[in-house]
N, C-alpha and C positions, 0 to 999 in steps of 0.2 A: 253088414252089421245091422242089428236091430236095437231098439230101445225098449227096456222093460223097467217100469216103475222109476223112470228118470235116470236109469243107468244104461250104459252102452253094453250090449251083449254081443259077443263074438260068435262065429260059426260053431265053435265047439261047445257053446252053452255057458261059458264062464262069463260072469259080469265083472266089469272093471269098476273099481272104487276111486273116488276122488282122493287125492293125497290128503292125509290127515283125517280121513273119515274114521279110521280105526277098524278093529275087527269085532268079533263076537264078544270077547272078554271086555273090551272097552265100552261097548254099547251096554252090556249088562251092568257094568260098574256104574255108569252114569244113570241108568234107569233105577237101580236099586240102592245104591249107596249115596249118591250125591243128594238126592231129594230136592225139595223146593228151596229157593234162596231165602235166607232169613235176614232180618234187619232192614227190610224195605217195607215200611208201614204203608198200607193202602195202595200198593202198586197196582194190584189187579183191579181194585174197586175204582180207581181213577183219581187218587190223591185227596185233596182237601175238600171240605164241604162246599166252599166258595167255588172251586173249580168245577165240581159236579153241577152246581146250580147254574153257572155260566154256560156249561155244555148243554144243559136242558133248555135254557133260554134260546141259545143259538139253534138248537134242533127245532124248537117250536117256530122260530122265525123262518127257518128254511122251509118247513112244512107249509107255513102260511103263504110264503112267496110262491111255492110250487102250486098250491091250490089256486092262487090268484092267476097264475099263468094258464092253468087248465081252464079256468072259468073264462078268461079272455079268448082263448082259442075256440072254446065251445060257442061263445057268443058270436064270434066272427063266422064260424061255420053255419050257425043258425041264420045269421043275417044273409049270408050268401045263398042259402037254400030258399029263403023267402023271396028273393028277387026273381 
């Protein structure tokens, strides 16, 4: 057996589906009739303004810390080269 796009494929070329995956009709229905979820304000954008600002501060702090680590390693390499 081989795997094709995350599915197991038998020797005769048929792919097996996981239980509950549904068929063509069910996939079409979910794609075209269900649509995006309503009633969840700001779910994709990340919630409230305060949460976004906290996320931005956290990201900036992580970037600063990473840059400090790079600078320390670079300084240590330079010091070793000078010896």
